[in-house]
C-alpha positions, 0 to 999 in steps of 0.5 A: 311591813306587810305588802300584798305583792312585791315592793315595786308593784306596791310603790306603783299602785299605792305610793307614787300614784297618790298626791305628794312626793312619797316615792323617795320616803317609801324607797328609803323605808323599804330598804331599812325594813328589808335590811332588818328582815321585817318585810312580809309579802303575802299574796291574797287568795284569788277571792280576796282584794289584795289591799283588803287582805293586806289590811287584815294581815296587818291588824292580825299581826298587830294583835299577835305582836301586842300579845307577845309583849302583853300590850294592847294594839293601836291602829293609826289611820291617816285619812280625810275622815270621809267614808267613800262607801263600798271599797273604801279601804281606809274606812274599812281598815278603821272599822275592822280594827275597831271590830277586833278591839284595837284602839284607832287613832285618827290623823287627819290629812286635812290639817 
């Protein structure tokens, strides 16, 4: 798990501020990932938007880990499929993944 800042702040700004009851699932998942020592918290440089920076780190880490195992990485993008323009980090994530040669699997939130 790669977070742009501490887990509590991420929960407040990207989990519980969204529709649905995601807080408990996030808390449980974070506890499990902490227990196995697999959380990376890395602050963005001052000139980078934290979530965009985290997206880049996630994709770079996927490429790195896939190379270790001789595999090709995939990115799963869960969204409504709409690009809302400049600042749409989900659309940006999919575009950057594609540019890096990563296979992108789209999962619609509309079904």
